[in-house]
C-alpha positions, 0 to 999 in steps of 0.5 A: 460959388459958380466954379465950386458947382462946376468942379463938383459936377465933373464927378471926384476931386483930382487931388495929388496921387499921395493924398488921394491914395492916403486918403483912400486908405483911411477910408478902408480902414474906417469900413473896416476891411481888415475884417470884412477884405483882407479875413475873408480873402487871407490878404495882407493890409493895402500900404498906404501908397499902394496904388500911388506908384507901380508894385512889384508885381503889376498883376496881384495890383491889378488883381488887389484893385478890382477886389477890393473894388468889388467889395466896396461896390457890395458894400454900397449896393448890398448886391455881390452882382453889382460888379463881379469877377468870373474867372475866365474874364481878362483885364479888358473884361475886367475893366468894362464890367467895372466902368458900367458899375461905376456909372450905375453909382453915378461916377462920371468919368475923364477918363477912358476905361482902358487907363484903368488897367494900369493897377495905378495912378491918378484913374485908380486913385479916383475911382478908390476914393469914389468908392470909399466915399459911397460906402461910408455913406451907404453905412451912415458915417459922416466926419465930424470935428474933433473934440480935443481933451481939456486938461489930458495929455499923452503918457510918455513911456520909455527909458531915457536913451529911448526919449532921446532916440525920440527927440523931433529935431525941427531940422531933420524932420524938415530934410525928411519931408525935403527928401521924402516929396522929392522921391514923390515928384520924381514918382509923380513924373511917369504918373499923369496928374492933373491940373489942380496937382500942377499948380503951385502950393504958396503957404500963407503961415507965418514961419514963426507961428508954424515953429511956436506951434511945432514946439507946443505940441511935438510932446503930444505927438510922441506915440508911445514906446511898449517896452522891448522885449526878446521875442526871439529868445521867448521863441527860442525857449518855447520850440525848445520845451515843445521838442522835449515834450514831443520827445517824452510823448514820442517814447511812450507813443513809439512802445504803443506801436511796436507793441500794435505792429507785433500784435497785428503781425501776429494776427495777419500769420493767424489769418493767413495760416486759416485761408491756407487750411480752408484752401485745402479742405474745400479745393475740391468744392470749388473744383465742382463750382467752377465745373457746374458755373461753366455748364450754368454758363452754357445753359444760359446761352441757349437759354438766351439764343432760344428766348431771340427765337421764341420772341421772333416767332411770338412777333410773327405770329403777333402779324399773322393774326392781325392779318387774319382778323382784318380777312375775318372782318371784311369777309363779315362786311361783305356776307353782311351786305349781300343779304341786307334787303334795306338799301333795296326798301330804302330805294324803292321808296324814293321812286315812288316819293319822285313819282308822287313829287312828279304828279304834283308838279304835273297838276301845278303846271296844268294849273299854272298853263290854264290859268295863262291860257285864261289871260291870255283869252281875256287878255285877248277879247279885251283886245277886240273889244278896244278895237271895236269901240273905236271903230264905233266912233270912228263910224260917229265922227263920219256921221257927224260930219257929213250931218254938218255938210248936208245943213251946211248946202241946205243953208247955202241954198236958203241964202241964195232963195 
């Protein structure tokens, strides 16, 4: 189980190239690519090993690969911008765009993008196998077990000679299978295979049981042969009848065309005659018309020159008018400034206001200076009062000291006595 999960996580299964390519083509048939892809792009259906071996033209093979990949991406996502090919894109750009689209679809590649520049081999078949599986899943298609009819056999159609040709010989089938796988092994030698392609396949089926089953199923596997029809003879007969019909219709058509040719020639002759008559009748008028036309052209030239001169003079007049208006405005502004006394009145009012403010400030300065003087006088008086008080206290202290001295002297004299 662990090995199976590891294989599933590494990306799509890398089986043999021929089997992968054939399976991819069969899935494309289930997707009805003949209608949705081949008819729209006017391309032929792809061979079952178209991308397994190198083609005759590598450019056309690469073009088929990228176109079918673009169609499958559109079928998967429903958006044409998933992988769009521009005409100016070179193969490297196309391959890189394809790898980006595959990564968006969760394709985990084990090979570089440049491998897809080779339009055949294992990487190309792996990409197609992955995209076809995704497209079938997007459409909700699922592979189920086939339901075999109970008692129904395939009818065999054809003559006895054809039945003899359709007999399946076991030895012949074995020889053809050996030749086919020998050719496949030679082609696979030039193409890189995965490790699973190099493993030896060991048969685990009993040969006798296989041969018995082959004998039982072989009659049912014979393809129906439609009765042969000589298609080339039918094509020849159809060509002959078509030729007879064309010749029959061609005679009547040739007569009608010849009569129409005669009528057209007669009408053209009449038209030429009328044209000559009209030219002769109106020749003088044509000459007068040409002379008048020349004069008109000359007058138009003169008129054009005059118009240019008038336009030039009109421009100069406009410039002069603008300058004149500017001068008038400047003169009017200066004249109005000379007779206007409002600035003088404003100056006088401003001077009067300044005088009043100066007087008010002088009054305030006087009041403030008076208050300051009064504060200084009171401060000076307070300081003088404090000094006088201190002097009085000193005198009182001295007197008290003298009194105490006298009392001491009296006390001493009394003690002596």
